C-alpha positions as CSV (number, residue, x, y, z in Angstrom):
1,M,-0.1,0.0,0.0
2,A,1.5,3.3,-1.1
3,M,0.6,6.9,0.1
4,E,-1.4,9.1,-2.3
5,K,-0.4,12.8,-2.6
6,N,-3.5,13.8,-0.6
7,S,-3.2,11.1,2.1
8,L,-3.4,12.5,5.7
9,I,0.0,11.8,7.2
10,Y,0.9,12.0,10.8
11,V,4.4,12.4,12.0
12,P,4.8,11.9,15.8
13,G,8.0,13.6,16.9
14,G,7.8,16.0,13.8
15,D,9.8,18.6,15.6
16,G,12.8,16.4,16.2
17,L,15.8,15.3,14.3
18,V,14.1,12.3,12.5
19,G,10.6,13.7,12.2
20,S,11.6,17.0,10.9
21,A,13.7,15.3,8.2
22,I,10.6,13.0,7.2
23,I,8.6,16.1,6.9
24,R,11.1,17.8,4.6
25,K,11.3,14.8,2.5
26,L,7.5,14.4,2.3
27,K,7.0,18.0,1.3
28,E,9.8,17.8,-1.3
29,L,7.8,14.8,-2.8
30,D,4.6,16.9,-2.7
31,Y,3.0,15.3,0.1
32,N,1.5,18.3,1.9
33,N,-1.4,16.9,4.0
34,I,0.8,16.5,7.0
35,I,-0.2,16.6,10.8
36,V,2.4,17.8,13.3
37,K,1.6,18.1,17.0
38,P,4.5,19.3,19.2
39,H,5.0,17.8,22.6
40,K,3.5,20.9,24.3
41,E,0.3,20.3,22.4
42,L,0.1,16.4,22.6
43,D,1.9,14.4,25.2
44,L,2.3,10.9,23.6
45,T,2.8,9.2,26.9
46,Q,-0.8,10.0,27.9
47,Q,-3.1,7.3,26.4
48,I,-6.5,9.2,26.7
49,D,-4.9,12.2,24.9
50,V,-3.4,10.1,22.1
51,N,-6.7,8.2,21.7
52,D,-8.8,11.6,21.5
53,F,-6.3,12.9,19.0
54,F,-6.5,9.8,16.6
55,E,-10.3,9.6,17.0
56,S,-10.5,13.3,15.9
57,E,-7.9,13.5,13.2
58,K,-8.2,10.0,11.6
59,P,-4.7,10.0,9.8
60,D,-4.2,7.6,7.0
61,F,-0.5,7.0,7.5
62,V,1.8,7.4,10.5
63,F,5.6,7.7,10.7
64,L,6.4,7.0,14.3
65,A,9.6,9.1,14.8
66,A,8.9,10.3,18.4
67,A,11.4,9.2,21.0
68,K,13.4,10.2,24.1
69,V,16.9,9.8,22.9
70,G,20.4,10.6,24.3
71,G,24.0,9.5,24.5
72,I,25.8,7.0,26.7
73,E,25.8,9.2,29.8
74,A,22.1,10.2,29.5
75,N,21.1,6.6,29.1
76,R,23.2,5.4,31.9
77,K,21.9,8.1,34.3
78,N,18.1,8.0,33.4
79,P,17.2,4.4,32.4
80,A,13.7,4.6,34.1
81,E,12.7,7.7,32.0
82,F,14.1,6.2,28.7
83,F,12.2,3.0,29.3
84,Y,9.0,4.6,30.5
85,Q,8.7,7.4,27.9
86,N,9.7,5.2,24.9
87,S,7.4,2.3,25.9
88,M,4.4,4.5,26.5
89,I,5.0,6.4,23.2
90,A,5.1,3.2,21.2
91,N,2.2,1.5,23.1
92,N,-0.2,4.5,22.7
93,V,0.5,5.5,19.1
94,I,0.5,1.9,17.8
95,H,-2.6,0.8,19.6
96,A,-4.5,4.1,18.7
97,S,-3.5,3.6,15.0
98,Y,-5.1,0.1,15.2
99,Q,-8.2,1.3,16.8
100,N,-8.6,4.0,14.3
101,N,-7.9,2.1,11.2
102,V,-4.7,3.7,10.1
103,S,-3.9,2.4,6.7
104,K,-0.1,1.9,7.4
105,L,2.4,2.8,10.2
106,L,6.2,2.8,10.2
107,F,7.8,2.5,13.6
108,L,11.4,3.7,13.8
109,G,13.7,2.0,16.3
110,S,17.5,1.9,16.7
111,S,20.4,-0.3,16.0
112,C,21.0,-0.6,19.8
113,I,18.1,-3.3,19.9
114,Y,20.9,-5.8,18.9
115,P,23.0,-7.9,21.3
116,K,26.3,-6.5,22.7
117,E,28.3,-9.4,21.3
118,S,26.4,-9.7,18.0
119,K,28.2,-11.0,14.9
120,Q,29.1,-8.3,12.5
121,P,27.6,-6.9,10.3
122,I,24.4,-7.4,12.1
123,K,21.5,-9.1,10.3
124,E,17.9,-8.5,11.3
125,E,17.6,-12.2,12.6
126,Y,20.2,-11.5,15.2
127,L,17.6,-9.7,17.3
128,L,17.1,-11.3,20.8
129,S,20.0,-13.6,20.3
130,G,22.1,-12.3,23.3
131,Y,22.5,-9.7,26.0
132,L,22.1,-6.1,25.3
133,E,24.7,-3.3,25.8
134,E,24.2,-2.4,29.5
135,T,24.6,1.4,29.1
136,N,21.4,1.8,26.8
137,E,19.5,-1.4,27.8
138,A,16.5,0.4,28.9
139,Y,16.0,2.4,25.7
140,A,16.7,-0.8,23.6
141,I,14.2,-2.8,25.4
142,A,11.5,-0.1,24.9
143,K,12.4,-0.1,21.1
144,I,12.3,-3.9,20.9
145,S,8.9,-3.7,22.6
146,G,7.6,-1.4,19.9
147,L,9.0,-3.4,17.0
148,K,7.3,-6.6,18.4
149,M,4.1,-4.8,19.0
150,C,4.0,-3.9,15.3
151,Q,4.6,-7.5,14.6
152,Y,2.0,-8.9,16.9
153,Y,-0.7,-6.4,15.6
154,K,0.1,-7.4,12.1
155,S,0.0,-11.1,12.6
156,Q,-3.0,-11.1,14.9
157,Y,-5.1,-8.3,13.5
158,G,-3.7,-7.9,10.0
159,A,-2.7,-4.2,10.6
160,N,-0.1,-3.0,8.1
161,F,2.5,-1.9,10.7
162,I,6.1,-2.2,9.7
163,S,9.5,-1.3,11.5
164,A,12.7,0.1,10.4
165,M,15.9,0.1,12.6
166,P,18.3,2.9,11.7
167,T,22.0,3.0,12.5
168,N,23.5,6.0,14.3
169,L,21.9,9.3,13.0
170,Y,23.1,12.9,12.7
171,G,22.2,16.0,10.7
172,I,20.1,19.2,10.8
173,N,18.1,19.7,13.9
174,D,20.4,17.4,15.9
175,N,20.9,17.7,19.6
176,F,24.3,19.4,20.4
177,D,24.0,19.4,24.2
178,L,27.1,17.9,25.6
179,E,25.1,16.2,28.5
180,S,22.6,14.4,26.3
181,S,23.7,14.2,22.7
182,H,25.2,11.4,20.7
183,V,28.9,11.3,19.8
184,L,28.9,12.9,16.3
185,P,26.9,16.2,17.3
186,A,28.9,16.3,20.6
187,L,32.3,16.2,18.7
188,I,31.1,18.9,16.4
189,R,30.4,21.2,19.2
190,K,33.5,20.3,21.0
191,F,35.7,21.0,18.1
192,H,34.0,24.2,17.1
193,E,34.1,25.6,20.7
194,A,37.7,24.6,21.0
195,K,38.5,26.5,17.8
196,I,36.7,29.7,18.6
197,N,38.2,29.7,22.1
198,D,41.8,28.8,21.0
199,H,42.0,25.6,23.1
200,C,44.9,23.4,22.4
201,E,43.0,20.0,22.7
202,V,39.7,18.2,22.6
203,E,38.8,15.3,24.8
204,I,37.4,12.2,23.2
205,W,35.7,9.7,25.5
206,G,37.2,6.2,25.6
207,T,40.0,4.6,23.6
208,G,38.8,5.9,20.3
209,K,38.8,2.3,19.0
210,P,35.1,1.4,18.9
211,M,33.6,1.3,15.4
212,R,30.5,3.1,14.5
213,E,28.2,3.5,11.4
214,F,26.6,6.9,10.8
215,L,23.7,7.7,8.6
216,H,22.6,11.2,7.7
217,V,19.0,11.8,8.8
218,D,18.0,12.9,5.2
219,D,19.0,9.6,4.0
220,L,16.8,8.0,6.7
221,A,13.9,10.2,5.9
222,D,14.3,9.0,2.2
223,A,14.4,5.3,3.3
224,S,11.4,5.7,5.5
225,V,9.2,7.1,2.7
226,F,10.6,4.3,0.4
227,L,9.6,1.7,3.0
228,M,6.2,3.2,3.6
229,N,5.4,2.9,0.0
230,N,7.2,-0.3,-1.0
231,Y,7.5,-2.7,2.0
232,N,4.8,-4.7,3.8
233,G,6.8,-7.4,5.4
234,L,6.5,-8.8,9.0
235,T,10.2,-8.5,9.9
236,H,11.9,-5.2,10.6
237,V,14.4,-3.6,8.1
238,N,17.9,-2.4,9.0
239,V,18.6,1.2,7.6
240,G,22.3,2.2,7.3
241,T,25.2,2.7,4.9
242,G,26.9,-0.6,5.4
243,E,30.2,1.1,6.3
244,D,31.7,2.1,9.6
245,I,34.6,4.2,11.1
246,S,36.4,4.3,14.4
247,I,35.6,7.0,16.9
248,K,39.2,8.2,16.6
249,E,38.9,8.4,12.8
250,L,35.5,10.2,13.2
251,A,37.1,12.7,15.5
252,L,39.9,13.3,13.1
253,L,37.4,13.8,10.2
254,I,35.4,16.4,12.3
255,K,38.6,18.1,13.3
256,D,39.5,18.5,9.7
257,V,35.9,19.8,8.7
258,T,35.8,22.2,11.6
259,D,39.4,23.4,10.8
260,F,40.5,22.8,14.4
261,K,44.3,23.0,14.8
262,G,44.9,21.4,18.2
263,N,45.3,17.8,19.4
264,L,43.0,15.0,20.5
265,Y,43.0,13.7,24.1
266,L,41.7,10.2,24.5
267,N,40.2,9.9,27.9
268,T,40.4,6.2,28.5
269,T,38.7,6.4,32.0
270,K,35.4,6.9,30.1
271,P,33.3,4.0,28.6
272,D,33.7,2.9,25.0
273,G,30.2,1.2,24.8
274,M,29.7,-1.6,22.3
275,F,32.9,-2.2,20.4
276,R,31.4,-2.5,16.9
277,K,27.9,-2.0,15.6
278,L,27.6,-2.2,11.8
279,L,24.3,-3.1,10.2
280,D,23.8,-5.5,7.4
281,V,21.8,-3.6,5.0
282,S,21.4,-6.2,2.2
283,K,17.7,-6.6,2.9
284,L,17.1,-2.9,2.2
285,D,19.6,-3.1,-0.7
286,G,17.6,-5.9,-2.2
287,L,14.5,-3.8,-1.9
288,G,16.2,-1.1,-4.1
289,W,17.3,1.5,-1.6
290,K,20.8,2.8,-1.0
291,S,22.2,5.7,1.1
292,R,23.6,8.6,-0.9
293,I,25.1,11.2,1.4
294,S,28.8,10.6,2.2
295,L,30.0,11.0,5.8
296,R,32.2,14.0,5.0
297,Q,29.5,15.7,3.0
298,G,27.0,15.1,5.7
299,I,29.3,16.3,8.5
300,S,30.1,19.4,6.4
301,E,26.4,20.3,6.0
302,T,25.6,19.5,9.7
303,Y,28.5,21.7,10.8
304,K,27.4,24.5,8.7
305,W,23.8,24.3,10.1
306,Y,25.2,24.2,13.6
307,V,27.2,27.4,13.1
308,E,24.3,29.2,11.6
309,N,21.7,28.0,14.3
310,R,23.5,27.3,17.5
């Protein structure tokens, strides 16, 4: 089932990194009948409010991009909030979508759903085959719950609810707060501030050895619209580039893009997290979609946006 140009489309989380990118992509493709409700107008953790919204608006398609997200430290300090808010968002939106006959829903998760010691690259079938990374276990369990909920509603009720699991994301509208952001936007801010303040070095958490895959959020938005229009399977789909880079190499790339002239300081007292997390994207490749934005291009565009909007 594909969207029509006049389909009523709801994007929970439309003011966030992922949601805003999906809305940009939809408008670029001339889908203009889009509902956006910021958190201050609709708290997705409140079931009655979510039910009332769906009964009133009756959206045809839902891109479930809303989530409470953060980096290693935020996840480690606030597991209860990460678990509760993400579980409630998924439960409420997915159930209300079923009750109000939404034609199709896409649930967006995260690559952290996979086991800590997973074989690499990570295939979709490796889900639930081992223990999770402890630092973001609460968030991962909430996302696994949402993914499974889509599968259960599809298999039991015939609801056309699908899931996509993106790798690490970055781009326009990212969170650059050093206490709660992910590694790439945090490094952009660190290197920029070090440059403008004439600092001689930038601290990098951990050994710099862990490998990470990064996908520009505009590529995820493109993949999301593609999946909404072309995929109806029961199992979730990985979304990534199929390539990874060490944290140290990433830092050196951002150092170059930001034109910082100082040195790196690897603080090995800080945690590394999962050593490697590279998604196998052969399933999505087989459907006919590939990422287009290179890491250097994406970081350059994100840095330009950060400087103009910080």
